[in-house]
VEXVOLO-281420 format. One record per residue: x, y, z of N, C-alpha, C, O in turn; residue number from 1. Coordinates in Angstrom, 1 decimal, padded with zeros to 4 digits. Layout:
% VEXVOLO-281420
nc1  nc2  nc3  cac1  cac2  cac3  cc1  cc2  cc3  oc1  oc2  oc3  seq
X  Y  Z  X  Y  Z  X  Y  Z  X  Y  Z  NUM
...
***
This chain:
% VEXVOLO-281420
nc1  nc2  nc3  cac1  cac2  cac3  cc1  cc2  cc3  oc1  oc2  oc3  seq
007.5  -001.8  -004.2  006.8  -002.6  -005.3  007.8  -003.7  -005.8  009.0  -003.4  -005.9  1
007.3  -004.9  -006.2  008.1  -006.0  -006.7  008.5  -005.6  -008.1  007.7  -005.3  -008.9  2
009.9  -005.6  -008.4  010.4  -005.5  -009.8  010.7  -006.8  -010.5  011.0  -007.8  -009.9  3
010.6  -006.7  -011.9  011.1  -007.9  -012.6  012.6  -008.1  -012.4  013.3  -007.2  -011.9  4
013.1  -009.1  -012.8  014.4  -009.6  -012.9  015.3  -008.9  -014.0  015.7  -009.5  -014.9  5
015.5  -007.9  -013.8  016.2  -007.0  -014.8  017.7  -007.6  -015.3  018.0  -007.7  -016.5  6
018.4  -008.0  -014.4  019.6  -008.7  -014.8  019.4  -009.9  -015.6  020.2  -010.1  -016.6  7
018.5  -010.7  -015.3  018.1  -012.0  -016.1  017.6  -011.6  -017.4  017.8  -012.3  -018.4  8
016.8  -010.5  -017.5  016.5  -009.9  -018.8  017.4  -009.7  -019.9  017.0  -009.6  -021.0  9
018.5  -009.4  -019.4  019.7  -009.2  -020.2  020.7  -010.3  -020.3  021.8  -010.1  -020.6  10
020.1  -011.4  -020.0  021.0  -012.6  -020.3  020.4  -013.4  -021.4  019.2  -013.9  -021.3  11
021.3  -013.6  -022.5  020.8  -014.3  -023.7  020.4  -015.7  -023.5  021.1  -016.6  -023.0  12
019.3  -016.0  -023.9  018.6  -017.3  -023.8  017.9  -017.6  -022.6  017.5  -018.7  -022.3  13
017.7  -016.5  -021.7  016.9  -016.8  -020.5  015.5  -017.0  -020.9  015.0  -016.3  -021.8  14
014.8  -017.9  -020.3  013.5  -018.2  -020.7  012.6  -017.5  -019.4  012.9  -017.5  -018.2  15
011.4  -017.1  -019.8  010.5  -016.6  -019.0  008.9  -017.0  -019.3  008.5  -017.0  -020.4  16
008.2  -017.3  -018.4  006.9  -017.9  -018.5  005.9  -017.0  -017.5  006.4  -016.6  -016.4  17
004.7  -016.8  -017.9  003.7  -016.2  -017.1  002.4  -016.8  -017.3  002.1  -017.2  -018.5  18
001.6  -016.8  -016.4  000.1  -017.4  -016.5  -000.8  -016.6  -017.4  -000.8  -015.4  -017.3  19
-001.5  -017.3  -018.4  -002.3  -016.5  -019.3  -001.5  -016.0  -020.7  -002.1  -015.4  -021.5  20
-000.3  -016.2  -020.8  000.5  -015.5  -021.8  001.5  -016.7  -022.5  001.8  -017.8  -022.0  21
001.9  -016.4  -023.6  002.9  -017.4  -024.2  004.3  -017.2  -023.7  004.8  -016.0  -023.6  22
004.9  -018.2  -023.4  006.3  -018.2  -022.9  007.2  -017.5  -024.0  007.0  -017.5  -025.2  23
008.4  -016.8  -023.5  009.3  -016.2  -024.5  010.8  -016.3  -023.9  011.0  -016.5  -022.7  24
011.7  -016.3  -024.9  013.0  -016.3  -024.5  013.6  -014.9  -024.9  013.2  -014.4  -025.9  25
014.3  -014.4  -024.1  015.1  -013.1  -024.4  016.5  -013.1  -025.0  017.4  -013.8  -024.6  26
016.6  -012.2  -026.0  018.1  -012.0  -026.3  018.5  -010.5  -026.4  017.5  -009.7  -026.5  27
019.6  -010.2  -026.3  020.2  -008.8  -026.1  020.7  -008.2  -027.5  021.4  -008.9  -028.2  28
020.3  -007.1  -027.8  020.8  -006.3  -028.9  021.4  -005.1  -028.6  020.8  -004.3  -028.0  29
022.7  -004.8  -029.1  023.2  -003.4  -028.5  022.8  -002.4  -029.8  023.0  -002.7  -031.0  30
022.2  -001.3  -029.5  021.7  -000.3  -030.4  023.0  000.5  -030.9  023.2  000.7  -032.1  31
023.9  000.8  -029.9  025.1  001.6  -030.3  025.5  002.2  -029.0  025.1  001.8  -027.9  32
026.3  003.3  -029.1  026.8  004.2  -028.0  026.3  005.5  -028.1  026.4  006.2  -029.1  33
025.6  005.9  -027.0  024.9  007.3  -026.8  025.8  008.2  -026.1  026.4  007.9  -025.0  34
026.0  009.3  -026.7  026.9  010.3  -026.2  026.0  011.2  -025.0  024.9  011.7  -025.3  35
026.6  011.2  -023.8  025.9  012.0  -022.7  026.9  013.1  -022.3  027.7  013.0  -021.3  36
026.8  014.3  -023.1  027.8  015.3  -022.8  027.5  015.9  -021.5  028.5  016.4  -020.9  37
026.3  016.0  -020.8  026.0  016.6  -019.5  025.9  015.6  -018.6  026.2  016.0  -017.5  38
025.7  014.5  -018.8  025.6  013.2  -017.9  024.0  013.4  -017.3  023.7  012.7  -016.3  39
023.2  014.2  -017.8  021.9  014.3  -017.3  020.9  013.6  -018.4  020.8  014.0  -019.6  40
020.2  012.6  -018.0  019.6  011.8  -018.9  018.1  012.0  -018.9  017.5  012.1  -017.8  41
017.5  012.0  -020.1  016.1  012.0  -020.5  015.7  010.7  -021.0  016.5  010.1  -021.8  42
014.5  010.2  -020.5  013.9  009.1  -021.1  012.4  009.6  -021.3  011.8  010.0  -020.4  43
012.0  009.5  -022.6  010.7  009.9  -022.9  010.2  009.2  -024.3  010.8  008.3  -024.8  44
008.9  009.8  -024.8  008.5  009.4  -026.1  009.0  010.7  -027.1  008.4  011.8  -027.1  45
010.0  010.5  -027.8  010.7  011.6  -028.4  009.7  012.2  -029.5  009.8  013.4  -029.8  46
008.8  011.3  -030.1  008.0  011.8  -031.1  006.7  012.8  -030.6  006.2  013.6  -031.4  47
006.4  012.6  -029.4  005.2  013.3  -028.9  005.5  014.0  -027.8  004.9  015.1  -027.7  48
006.5  013.7  -026.9  006.7  014.3  -025.6  008.2  014.6  -025.4  008.7  014.2  -024.4  49
008.8  015.3  -026.3  010.3  015.4  -026.2  010.8  016.3  -025.1  012.0  016.4  -024.8  50
009.8  017.1  -024.4  010.2  018.0  -023.3  010.4  017.5  -022.0  010.6  018.2  -021.0  51
010.3  016.2  -021.9  010.5  015.5  -020.6  011.7  016.1  -019.9  012.7  016.3  -020.6  52
011.6  016.3  -018.6  012.7  016.8  -017.6  013.6  015.6  -017.3  013.2  014.5  -017.1  53
015.0  015.8  -017.3  015.9  014.6  -017.1  015.7  014.1  -015.8  015.1  014.7  -015.0  54
016.2  013.0  -015.5  016.1  012.3  -014.1  016.8  013.1  -013.2  017.7  013.8  -013.6  55
016.5  013.0  -012.0  017.4  013.5  -010.8  018.9  012.9  -010.9  019.0  011.7  -011.4  56
019.9  013.5  -010.6  021.2  013.0  -010.5  021.8  013.0  -011.9  021.2  013.5  -012.8  57
023.0  012.5  -012.0  023.6  012.6  -013.2  024.8  011.6  -013.2  025.4  011.3  -012.1  58
025.2  011.1  -014.3  026.3  010.1  -014.4  027.6  011.2  -015.1  027.4  012.3  -015.7  59
028.8  010.5  -014.8  029.9  011.1  -015.5  029.7  011.4  -017.1  029.3  010.5  -017.9  60
030.0  012.6  -017.6  029.8  012.7  -019.1  030.8  011.7  -019.8  031.9  011.4  -019.4  61
030.0  011.2  -020.9  030.7  010.2  -021.5  030.0  009.5  -022.8  029.1  010.1  -023.3  62
030.4  008.4  -023.2  029.7  007.7  -024.2  029.3  006.3  -023.6  030.1  005.6  -023.1  63
028.1  005.9  -023.7  027.6  004.7  -023.1  027.0  003.8  -023.9  026.2  004.3  -024.7  64
027.1  002.5  -023.9  026.2  001.6  -024.7  024.7  001.6  -024.3  024.3  001.8  -023.1  65
023.8  001.4  -025.3  022.5  001.3  -025.1  022.1  -000.3  -025.5  022.6  -000.7  -026.5  66
021.5  -000.9  -024.8  021.1  -002.3  -024.9  019.7  -002.5  -024.9  018.9  -001.9  -024.1  67
019.3  -003.4  -025.7  017.8  -003.7  -025.6  017.6  -005.2  -025.2  018.3  -006.1  -025.8  68
016.7  -005.5  -024.3  016.2  -007.0  -024.1  015.0  -007.3  -025.0  014.0  -006.7  -024.8  69
015.2  -008.2  -025.8  014.1  -008.5  -026.8  013.5  -009.8  -026.4  014.2  -010.8  -026.3  70
012.1  -009.8  -026.2  011.5  -011.1  -025.9  011.0  -011.7  -027.1  010.2  -011.1  -027.8  71
011.4  -012.9  -027.3  011.0  -013.7  -028.6  010.0  -014.7  -028.1  010.3  -015.7  -027.5  72
008.6  -014.5  -028.5  007.6  -015.4  -027.9  007.5  -016.6  -028.8  007.7  -016.6  -030.0  73
007.1  -017.7  -028.0  007.1  -019.1  -028.5  005.5  -019.2  -028.7  004.7  -019.5  -027.8  74
005.0  -018.9  -030.0  003.5  -019.2  -030.1  003.2  -020.4  -031.0  004.2  -020.9  -031.5  75
002.1  -021.0  -031.1  001.8  -022.1  -031.8  001.9  -021.8  -033.4  002.2  -022.6  -034.3  76
001.8  -020.4  -033.7  001.9  -020.0  -035.1  003.2  -019.6  -035.5  003.4  -019.1  -036.6  77
004.3  -019.7  -034.5  005.5  -019.4  -034.8  005.7  -018.1  -035.6  006.5  -018.0  -036.5  78
004.9  -017.1  -035.3  004.9  -015.8  -036.1  005.9  -014.8  -035.9  005.8  -013.7  -036.4  79
007.0  -015.1  -035.1  008.2  -014.3  -034.8  007.7  -013.1  -034.1  008.1  -012.0  -034.4  80
006.8  -013.2  -033.2  006.3  -012.0  -032.3  007.5  -011.7  -031.4  007.7  -012.4  -030.4  81
008.2  -010.5  -031.6  009.2  -010.1  -030.8  008.9  -008.5  -030.1  008.4  -007.5  -030.7  82
009.1  -008.5  -028.9  008.8  -007.2  -028.3  010.0  -006.8  -027.4  010.7  -007.7  -026.8  83
010.3  -005.4  -027.5  011.3  -004.9  -026.6  010.9  -004.8  -025.1  010.1  -003.9  -024.8  84
011.4  -005.7  -024.3  011.0  -005.8  -022.9  011.5  -004.6  -022.1  010.8  -004.0  -021.3  85
012.8  -004.3  -022.3  013.5  -003.4  -021.6  014.6  -002.8  -022.4  015.2  -003.4  -023.3  86
015.0  -001.5  -022.1  016.0  -000.8  -022.6  017.1  -000.4  -021.6  016.8  -000.2  -020.4  87
018.3  -000.5  -021.8  019.2  -000.2  -020.8  020.4  000.6  -021.3  021.0  000.4  -022.4  88
020.8  001.7  -020.4  022.0  002.4  -020.6  023.0  001.9  -019.6  022.7  001.9  -018.4  89
024.2  001.4  -020.0  025.0  000.7  -019.1  026.2  001.6  -018.9  026.9  002.0  -019.9  90
026.5  001.9  -017.7  027.7  002.8  -017.4  029.0  002.0  -016.9  030.1  002.5  -017.0  91
028.9  000.9  -016.5  030.1  000.0  -016.2  029.7  -001.4  -016.3  028.5  -001.8  -016.4  92
030.7  -002.3  -016.3  030.5  -003.8  -016.6  030.2  -004.4  -015.1  029.9  -005.6  -015.0  93
030.3  -003.6  -014.0  029.9  -004.2  -012.8  028.4  -004.4  -012.8  027.7  -003.6  -013.4  94
028.0  -005.5  -012.2  026.5  -005.9  -012.2  025.8  -004.9  -011.1  026.3  -004.4  -010.2  95
024.5  -004.8  -011.5  023.5  -004.1  -010.5  023.1  -005.2  -009.4  022.8  -006.4  -009.6  96
023.1  -004.7  -008.2  022.7  -005.5  -007.1  021.6  -004.9  -006.2  021.2  -005.5  -005.2  97
021.2  -003.8  -006.8  020.1  -003.0  -006.1  019.5  -002.1  -007.0  020.3  -001.6  -007.8  98
018.2  -001.8  -007.0  017.5  -001.0  -008.0  016.6  -000.2  -007.1  016.1  -000.6  -006.1  99
016.6  001.2  -007.8  015.9  002.2  -007.3  015.3  002.9  -008.3  015.9  003.1  -009.4  100
014.0  003.5  -008.1  013.1  004.2  -009.0  013.7  005.4  -009.5  014.0  006.3  -008.6  101
013.9  005.7  -010.8  014.4  007.0  -011.2  013.4  008.0  -011.2  012.3  007.7  -011.8  102
013.6  009.3  -010.6  012.6  010.3  -010.3  013.1  011.3  -011.0  014.3  011.5  -011.3  103
011.9  012.2  -011.5  012.3  013.5  -012.2  012.0  014.6  -011.1  011.3  014.4  -010.1  104
012.5  015.8  -011.4  012.2  016.9  -010.3  010.7  017.0  -010.1  009.9  016.9  -011.0  105
010.4  017.1  -008.7  009.1  017.4  -008.4  008.5  015.9  -007.9  007.5  015.9  -007.1  106
009.0  014.9  -008.2  008.5  013.5  -007.9  009.1  013.1  -006.6  010.2  013.5  -006.3  107
008.4  012.4  -005.7  008.7  011.8  -004.3  008.2  010.5  -004.2  007.0  010.3  -004.4  108
009.0  009.5  -003.8  008.6  008.2  -003.5  007.4  008.2  -002.3  006.4  007.4  -002.3  109
007.6  009.3  -001.5  006.6  009.2  -000.4  005.3  009.5  -000.9  004.3  009.2  -000.2  110
005.0  010.3  -002.0  003.8  010.6  -002.6  003.1  009.4  -003.4  001.9  009.5  -003.8  111
003.9  008.3  -003.6  003.4  007.2  -004.3  002.5  006.2  -003.5  002.8  006.0  -002.3  112
001.4  005.7  -004.1  000.7  004.8  -003.5  001.5  003.3  -003.6  002.4  003.2  -004.3  113
000.9  002.4  -002.9  001.6  001.1  -002.9  001.4  000.4  -004.2  000.3  000.4  -004.8  114
002.4  000.0  -004.6  002.4  -000.9  -006.0  002.2  000.2  -007.2  001.8  -000.2  -008.3  115
002.5  001.5  -007.0  002.7  002.4  -008.1  004.0  002.9  -008.4  004.9  002.7  -007.6  116
004.1  003.5  -009.6  005.4  003.9  -010.0  005.4  005.1  -011.0  004.4  005.2  -011.8  117
006.2  005.9  -010.9  006.4  007.1  -011.7  006.9  006.5  -013.1  007.7  005.5  -013.2  118
006.3  007.2  -014.2  006.9  006.7  -015.5  006.5  007.9  -016.5  005.7  008.8  -016.3  119
007.2  007.6  -017.7  006.9  008.8  -018.8  005.9  008.1  -019.7  005.9  006.9  -020.0  120
005.0  009.0  -020.2  003.9  008.6  -021.2  004.5  008.6  -022.6  005.3  009.3  -023.1  121
003.9  007.3  -023.1  004.0  007.0  -024.5  002.9  007.0  -025.3  002.0  006.1  -025.0  122
002.7  007.9  -026.4  001.6  007.9  -027.3  001.8  007.6  -028.6  000.9  007.7  -029.4  123
003.1  007.2  -029.0  003.5  006.9  -030.4  004.2  005.5  -030.4  004.7  005.1  -031.5  124
004.1  004.7  -029.3  004.6  003.4  -029.3  006.3  003.3  -029.3  006.9  002.3  -029.5  125
006.8  004.7  -029.0  008.2  004.8  -029.1  008.9  005.5  -027.9  008.4  006.6  -027.5  126
009.8  004.9  -027.3  010.6  005.5  -026.2  011.9  005.9  -026.6  012.2  005.6  -027.8  127
012.7  006.6  -025.7  014.2  006.9  -026.0  015.0  007.1  -024.8  014.4  007.3  -023.7  128
016.3  007.1  -025.0  017.2  007.7  -024.0  017.9  008.8  -024.7  018.3  008.6  -025.8  129
018.2  010.0  -024.1  019.0  010.8  -024.7  019.6  011.8  -023.7  018.9  011.9  -022.7  130
020.6  012.7  -023.9  021.1  013.6  -022.9  020.1  014.8  -022.9  019.4  015.1  -023.9  131
020.1  015.5  -021.8  019.4  016.7  -021.7  019.7  017.7  -022.8  018.8  018.4  -023.3  132
020.9  017.8  -023.1  021.2  018.8  -024.3  020.7  018.4  -025.8  020.5  019.1  -026.7  133
020.5  016.9  -025.7  019.9  016.4  -027.0  018.5  016.8  -026.9  018.0  017.3  -027.9  134
017.8  016.7  -025.8  016.4  017.1  -025.8  016.2  018.5  -026.3  015.3  018.8  -027.1  135
017.1  019.3  -025.7  017.0  020.8  -026.3  017.2  020.9  -027.9  016.6  021.8  -028.5  136
018.0  020.1  -028.5  018.3  020.2  -029.7  017.2  019.6  -030.6  016.9  020.1  -031.7  137
016.6  018.5  -030.1  015.5  018.0  -030.8  014.3  019.0  -030.7  013.5  019.0  -031.7  138
014.0  019.6  -029.7  012.8  020.8  -029.6  013.2  021.7  -030.7  012.3  022.2  -031.4  139
014.4  022.2  -030.8  014.8  023.1  -031.8  014.5  022.7  -033.2  014.0  023.5  -033.9  140
014.7  021.5  -033.6  014.5  021.0  -034.8  013.0  020.6  -035.1  012.6  020.6  -036.2  141
012.3  020.4  -034.0  010.9  020.3  -034.2  010.3  021.6  -034.4  009.4  021.7  -035.2  142
010.8  022.7  -033.7  010.2  024.0  -033.9  010.4  024.4  -035.4  009.5  025.1  -035.9  143
011.4  024.0  -036.0  011.9  024.6  -037.2  011.0  023.9  -038.3  010.5  024.5  -039.2  144
010.7  022.6  -038.0  010.0  021.8  -039.0  009.0  021.0  -038.4  009.4  020.1  -037.6  145
007.8  021.1  -038.7  006.6  020.5  -038.1  006.6  018.8  -038.4  005.9  018.1  -037.7  146
007.3  018.5  -039.4  007.3  017.1  -039.7  008.8  016.4  -039.3  009.1  015.3  -039.7  147
009.6  017.2  -038.4  010.9  016.6  -038.3  010.8  015.1  -037.6  011.7  014.3  -037.7  148
009.8  014.9  -036.9  009.8  013.5  -036.2  009.7  012.4  -037.3  010.0  011.3  -036.9  149
009.3  012.7  -038.6  009.4  011.8  -039.6  010.5  011.1  -039.9  010.5  010.0  -040.4  150
011.8  012.0  -039.7  013.1  011.6  -040.0  013.4  010.4  -038.8  014.0  009.4  -039.1  151
013.0  010.7  -037.5  013.3  009.4  -036.6  012.5  008.2  -037.1  013.0  007.1  -037.2  152
011.1  008.4  -037.4  010.5  007.2  -038.0  011.3  006.6  -038.9  011.6  005.4  -038.8  153
011.6  007.3  -040.0  012.1  006.7  -041.0  013.3  006.0  -040.8  013.4  004.9  -041.3  154
014.3  006.4  -039.8  015.6  005.9  -039.4  015.2  004.5  -038.7  015.8  003.5  -038.9  155
014.3  004.7  -038.0  013.8  003.4  -037.2  013.4  002.3  -038.1  013.4  001.2  -037.7  156
012.9  002.5  -039.4  012.6  001.6  -040.3  013.7  000.6  -040.9  013.4  -000.4  -041.6  157
014.9  001.1  -040.7  016.2  000.4  -041.1  016.3  -000.8  -040.4  017.0  -001.8  -040.8  158
015.8  -000.8  -039.2  015.8  -001.9  -038.2  014.5  -002.6  -037.8  014.3  -003.1  -036.7  159
013.5  -002.6  -039.0  012.3  -002.8  -038.7  012.0  -004.3  -038.7  012.6  -005.0  -039.5  160
011.2  -004.9  -037.7  010.6  -006.1  -037.9  009.1  -005.9  -037.4  008.8  -004.9  -036.6  161
008.3  -006.7  -037.9  006.8  -006.4  -037.8  006.4  -005.9  -036.3  005.4  -005.2  -036.2  162
007.1  -006.2  -035.4  006.6  -006.1  -033.9  007.6  -005.2  -033.2  007.4  -005.0  -032.0  163
008.7  -004.7  -033.8  009.6  -004.0  -033.1  010.7  -003.2  -034.1  010.9  -003.6  -035.3  164
011.3  -002.1  -033.5  012.2  -001.5  -034.4  013.1  -000.5  -033.4  012.8  -000.3  -032.2  165
014.1  000.1  -033.9  015.1  000.9  -033.1  016.0  001.7  -034.0  016.3  001.4  -035.2  166
016.6  002.9  -033.4  017.7  003.6  -034.2  018.5  004.2  -033.1  018.1  004.4  -032.0  167
019.9  004.6  -033.6  020.7  005.6  -033.0  020.6  006.9  -033.7  021.4  006.8  -034.7  168
020.0  008.0  -033.5  019.6  009.0  -034.4  020.6  010.3  -034.1  020.7  010.7  -033.0  169
021.0  010.8  -035.0  021.7  012.1  -035.1  020.9  013.3  -035.2  020.4  013.5  -036.3  170
020.7  014.2  -034.2  019.7  015.2  -034.4  020.2  016.4  -035.2  021.1  017.2  -034.7  171
019.6  016.6  -036.3  019.9  017.7  -037.2  021.5  017.8  -037.4  022.2  016.8  -037.6  172
022.2  019.1  -037.2  023.5  019.3  -037.6  024.3  019.4  -036.3  025.5  019.7  -036.3  173
023.5  019.2  -035.1  024.3  019.0  -034.1  025.0  017.7  -033.8  024.9  016.7  -034.6  174
025.7  017.5  -032.7  026.5  016.5  -032.4  025.7  015.5  -031.4  026.2  014.5  -031.0  175
024.5  015.8  -031.0  023.6  015.3  -030.2  023.0  014.1  -030.8  022.7  014.0  -032.0  176
022.8  013.0  -030.0  022.1  011.7  -030.6  020.9  011.4  -029.6  020.9  011.9  -028.5  177
020.0  010.5  -030.0  019.1  009.9  -029.3  019.0  008.5  -029.7  019.0  008.1  -030.9  178
018.8  007.6  -028.6  018.5  006.2  -029.0  017.0  005.9  -028.9  016.5  006.0  -027.8  179
016.3  005.6  -030.0  014.8  005.4  -029.9  014.5  004.0  -030.1  015.4  003.3  -030.7  180
013.4  003.4  -029.6  013.1  002.1  -029.7  011.5  001.9  -029.4  010.9  002.6  -028.6  181
011.0  000.8  -030.1  009.7  000.5  -029.8  009.4  000.0  -028.2  010.3  -000.7  -027.6  182
008.3  000.4  -027.7  007.9  000.1  -026.3  007.0  -001.0  -026.2  005.8  -000.8  -026.1  183
007.7  -002.2  -026.0  006.9  -003.4  -025.6  005.8  -003.6  -026.3  005.9  -003.8  -027.6  184
004.6  -003.5  -025.6  003.1  -003.6  -026.5  002.7  -002.4  -027.0  001.7  -002.4  -027.6  185
003.4  -001.4  -026.9  002.9  000.0  -027.5  002.8  001.2  -026.5  003.6  001.4  -025.6  186
001.7  001.8  -026.7  001.5  002.9  -025.6  001.3  002.7  -024.3  000.9  001.6  -024.0  187
001.6  003.6  -023.3  001.4  003.4  -021.9  002.3  004.3  -021.1  002.8  005.2  -021.6  188
002.4  004.0  -019.8  003.3  004.8  -019.0  004.4  003.8  -018.4  004.1  002.9  -017.7  189
005.8  004.2  -018.7  006.8  003.2  -018.4  007.9  003.8  -017.5  008.5  004.8  -017.7  190
008.1  003.1  -016.4  009.0  003.6  -015.4  010.5  003.1  -015.7  010.8  002.2  -016.5  191
011.4  003.9  -015.1  012.9  003.7  -015.3  013.5  003.4  -014.0  013.1  003.9  -012.9  192
014.6  002.7  -014.0  015.2  002.3  -012.6  016.7  002.3  -012.7  017.3  001.7  -013.6  193
017.3  002.9  -011.7  018.7  003.0  -011.6  019.3  001.6  -011.0  018.8  001.1  -009.9  194
020.2  001.0  -011.6  020.7  -000.2  -011.1  022.0  000.3  -010.5  022.9  001.0  -011.1  195
022.1  -000.1  -009.2  023.4  000.3  -008.3  024.2  -000.9  -008.0  023.6  -001.9  -007.6  196
025.5  -000.8  -008.2  026.6  -001.8  -008.1  026.7  -002.0  -006.4  026.0  -001.5  -005.5  197
027.8  -002.9  -006.3  027.9  -003.3  -004.7  028.5  -002.2  -003.9  028.5  -002.2  -002.7  198
029.0  -001.1  -004.6  029.6  000.0  -003.9  028.5  001.1  -003.8  028.7  002.1  -003.2  199
027.2  000.9  -004.5  026.3  002.0  -004.3  026.3  002.9  -005.6  025.5  003.8  -005.7  200
027.3  002.7  -006.5  027.4  003.6  -007.7  026.4  003.2  -008.8  026.1  002.1  -008.9  201
026.0  004.1  -009.7  025.1  003.7  -010.7  025.9  002.9  -011.8  027.0  003.2  -012.4  202
025.3  001.5  -011.9  025.9  000.7  -012.9  025.1  000.6  -014.3  025.6  000.2  -015.3  203
023.8  001.2  -014.2  022.9  001.2  -015.4  021.8  001.9  -015.1  021.7  002.4  -013.9  204
021.0  002.1  -016.0  019.6  002.7  -016.0  018.7  001.9  -017.0  019.0  001.8  -018.2  205
017.5  001.4  -016.4  016.8  000.5  -017.3  015.3  001.0  -017.2  014.8  001.3  -016.1  206
014.7  001.0  -018.4  013.3  001.3  -018.6  012.6  000.0  -018.9  012.9  -000.8  -019.8  207
011.6  -000.2  -018.1  010.7  -001.6  -018.2  009.4  -001.1  -019.0  008.7  -000.1  -018.7  208
009.2  -002.1  -020.0  008.1  -001.7  -021.0  007.0  -002.7  -020.7  006.2  -003.0  -021.6  209
007.0  -003.4  -019.5  005.7  -004.2  -019.0  005.7  -005.5  -019.8  004.6  -006.0  -019.9  210
006.7  -006.0  -020.3  006.5  -007.3  -020.9  007.0  -008.5  -019.9  006.6  -009.6  -020.0  211
008.0  -008.2  -019.0  008.5  -009.2  -018.2  007.6  -009.5  -017.2  006.8  -008.6  -016.9  212
007.5  -010.8  -016.6  006.6  -011.1  -015.5  007.1  -010.5  -014.2  006.4  -010.7  -013.2  213
***
């Protein structure tokens, strides 16, 4: 399947246009650094589907920046419509030269129909990156308190604009964190892709929220 130009999506000031929609310019925002103690990465809707399995493979345990590609639409009303087009976990400064779909256990590219992709379901307009250990910590907190997700929602409001928000959230009393952010136009199913550098090593992981042409 044909993928958007993810590298260009993270170039400040890059312009995009598509038929039947308003043009937009992207800018990059750094959410913060996410701790990955196990190196196994989960991407999911943390408010509704926190039990998503981590992607196959792993990166070296460490702390890595989370970046957002934000599309600022140029409309006649100039109403500051901004959408988070992509979210990236960056493991190195080396650029990605090749992209491959991120798969969870039990998924196979051979089972996909042409122009289809795997992705995680979103039912709250929110996605995230977190370590597999953070996912377990989040489930424990949610089991203790039926309204624990309200804490994440409240934290996201500190970075609120009418059409997008985000947070780097500390889970309970643990040392685990998650990076949560608004997903493009809202609910849907969104795929993630490993960006490989010239040596074939993982340079980044990007989730595409369906905004880019």
